[in-house]
N, C-alpha and C positions, 0 to 999 in steps of 0.2 A: 330817964334814965339812963344811966352809966352807960358808956361807949369805953370800944378801942381802937386805938386808930396807928397801926402798924403796916406795912407791907410785908409779903414774903415772894420769896425771888422764888418765878417758877423751878429753877432747877434744884428748889429745897422741894417740891412738890411730885410724890407718883403721880403714876395718869388718874388712879382714882381716886388720890385727893384733890387732883385737880376739877376731876368730877364732881365731886362731893360739894366744891367751895360753887359750880354753875348750881348745883341744886339747893345750894342754899340759899343763892341770889334769887333762884323763877321761884322759890318756898314765903319769901321776903316778898317779891312783888305780888304774887297771886293771891297772899295776906292783904298788903293794902289795898289790890283791887277789890273785895270782900267788900271794905272796910269804907271805900269812896262809893262803894256803887258802881263800879264798873264791870257790864258784864252780870253775872247772876252765879257766882262766886256759892254762896251758900248754899243752894239747892243744886250746883253741880259737884261739890265734895261733900257726902254723907258725914253728917258728926260736926261739922264745921261750925256752922250754927250757936251749936250746944254749948262748945266751948268759948267765956266770956273773953272779949277782945286783949283784955289787961295779962291772961297767960299766954302770952308770947310765943316761948318756947312750945307752950303744949299743939299752938294752932300750928307754929313748922312742923310741929315731928308728924300730926295728921296729912297736910298738905305734901310730906317730903315720899311718904309714905305712899298718900294715894297718887304720887307722878312714878315714883320708884317701880310700878306695877304696869307703867307703862302707858296710862289712862292719863289723860288731859283735860281740865273742863274745858265743857260744850264753846261755853260763852267767850271766851276769852279766845283770843289770837297773840304769839309772843314774836317777837323780830326782833330787830338792831335798829337803833335809830339814824334816820337819814335824816343828817339837818339839811340839805336843802329841796328833797322832796317829799312827797306825803302829803303837805300840810302840818310832819312832827310838829314842828315851832311856827309859833305864831310871826314871827319872823325869821326866814329862812335864812341858809347862809348865802356864798356867794358858790362858792366849790362843795359837791358833797364828799368832804372830805374833813377830816378831824386835825386843822390845822390850827395856828394860834396865830393872834394878831406879829406883826415883825416885833422879833425882841432886839429889842433896840441898848437899854437903862440894865446894866446888873442892879437885881436885889431889888425889880420892878415886877409886879405880879400882871399879868398877862394872859384876856381869855383865849380859851379851847375854840371857840366858836367864829374866827376872823374876825371880823369886823362887828359882831353881835355882843355887846360886853353883857348883857344881862338879856338869855336867852329866855322866852317863855313855853311851856309845853302845850300844846293843843287841848284844845275842852276832850275828856273823856282818854288821855293819854297818860303813862305813869311809867317813869323811867328808873330802872334798878342799875347801878355801877357799881361794878364789880373788880375793876384790875385797869391795869395802866401800859400802853405799850410806846417807846420811844422810838421813832424811825429817825437815826442824825447821823449827818458826816460830822457833828462837833464834835471834838476830844478835848475836854471831858464832854460827859453829857450836859446839856445845853441849860437844862433845868433842874432845878434841885426840892421843889416843894410840889406838893397840886392840894388846892382849897376849893373846897363845896363849900356854897355859901344860898341861905335862903334869902329872900328880899332885894336880888341884885347885886352888883359888883360889889357894892360896900353896905350890905347884909349881912345878918348874921351868921358864924360859920356856923357848922354842922357836924363837918369830918375836917378835919385835913392831916397829911399822908408825906412824912420826911421820906424820901428819892434818896439820901445819901447812900443808901446802901448799895443800890443799882447800880450806881458809880464804882464805888469800892470793887464790886464784886463782879464790876463787869457785865451787868447781865439787863437788857432791856427789857423786860417784860417782868410783869411781879402782879399779884393780886392782893387786895386790901382784906384788911382783918375782920373786917365788916362791911357789907356793902350799903349802899347811900340810895336811897329814895326818895326820888321827888316825884310830887304830885302835880296832879293835872292843872290846867292855869295858873301854875305856880311861878314867878319870877326866880329864878337862881342865875347863879353864876359857880362853872367849873374856872380856877385862873392854875397857871404855873408860873412860879416865879424866878424870872429870869437868874441862871448863874454865870452863863456866859453867852458874849453879844455874836452869834456868828454870821460873818460875811458880814453886810450890810445892813445887818439888823434883820435880817430874812425872816419867813415863818420854818415853823418846824412843826412836823408829825408829832402830835402826842394825840394817841389813841387810846376814848377812853371805851374800856371794855364794856357791856351794858346788853341789857333785855330791858325792851320798848312793851307796854301791855296797852292794848285797845279789846273792845269788844267786838265781836265774832261777825267778820262781813263787812269793815269798815273798809277791809284794802285786800285787794284781790291778788295772793301774790303767787 
């Protein structure tokens, strides 16, 4: 299936457009949960099971319309990934924060999970990534590209986003053109390309906006 990979800086989006971006990302996660048998989404959302899996747009529209009424699939819990807690990752990070490995060489790709270069989601957890924020004292921005891989640090690229517009526009927040979905127990990588070495190769905060989905009752929030 074809895809579109670009970022839209938040200053270009109205509040309603930002909300719609998030609804699209949530719908993508719920739809994938139905396929991966996380919870019982087909029973939770009337009419979803009758729509073939290949008809993604129709399934997304139905899910968006369902959650727009204020309803939620009773078999699912949605929250954000906690890299160091809750057993979200098979190998947790040392700190509960989205931090790169130390940026030491310009042009090199670095993981967004500190020392964990090939993270893996735990069983029955599904991740949807929809945007990026960068918190750095470095000028210009320390990274120029974010890449999502399936299969680990050297795996196939499933999405990549050029971040240069964020630097040119001096905006540290952006949404992805399409949400990136990562399946349970799937080895993956989220990497950024170093464009500027900050300090003595310090780590940078590169927060990937996300929704994590799991079966209801696994975590009490």
